[in-house]
C-alpha positions, 0 to 999 in steps of 0.5 A: 819533512820536505827540505829545500835544496839550495844549489848544485851537487858536486857531482852536477858541477863536475859533469859540467866542467867535464863537458866544457873541457871536452868542447873546448879541447875539440874547439882548440883542435879545429881552430889549430887545423884551420890556422894551418890550412890558412897559412898553407893557402897563404903560401900557395897564393904567395908562390903564385904571386912570385910565379907571375912576377917571374913572367914579368921579369922574363919579359923585362930581362929575358931570364928568370930570377933564380935563388938556388941551383938547377935542381934544388934550393934551400928555402931560407930567409936569405932566399925569401929576402932576395926574391923580395928585392929582386922581383918585387923591389924590396916590397914586403910580400913575405910578412914577418913577425917581430922575431923575423919569422914569416908570419905564414911559416913558410920560406920561398926560394926559386931554382931552375935555369934560364928557360925554366924555373920552379918556385918552392915554399918550405914550412919552417916549423919543427917536424914539418916536411910540407913543401908547396912548389909550382913550375913555369906552366904548372899548378901548385903541388903539395907534398908532405902537407 
């Protein structure tokens, strides 16, 4: 006597669910890495924009805009806001989410003296020590990223 199968067995369904779980986990990790990379590239572009604005500031006033001391600064909302107000006339170059955090997870500061400067972007997410910086004549450098 021949019986007709009317569906999938439990083992077949479990195998399909396991495969879908593995694929979704790999996709999630890939997407997370892509988002982090995009945020870091956004911060790098932003500090290059600030560096260009520094050239214009020096041409207009004869000094660079500094938010920190001669050799370091604390990347915080206050220094990022000071850069927006001092170099960009209050234009919101650092996009913020509803809670006031930067959308790219980086705060920016500028340190140096009247003849030289360094623009630095510090990642503010917990557990991260990524710092991207660019000097007066340099290219962006990443450390801890």
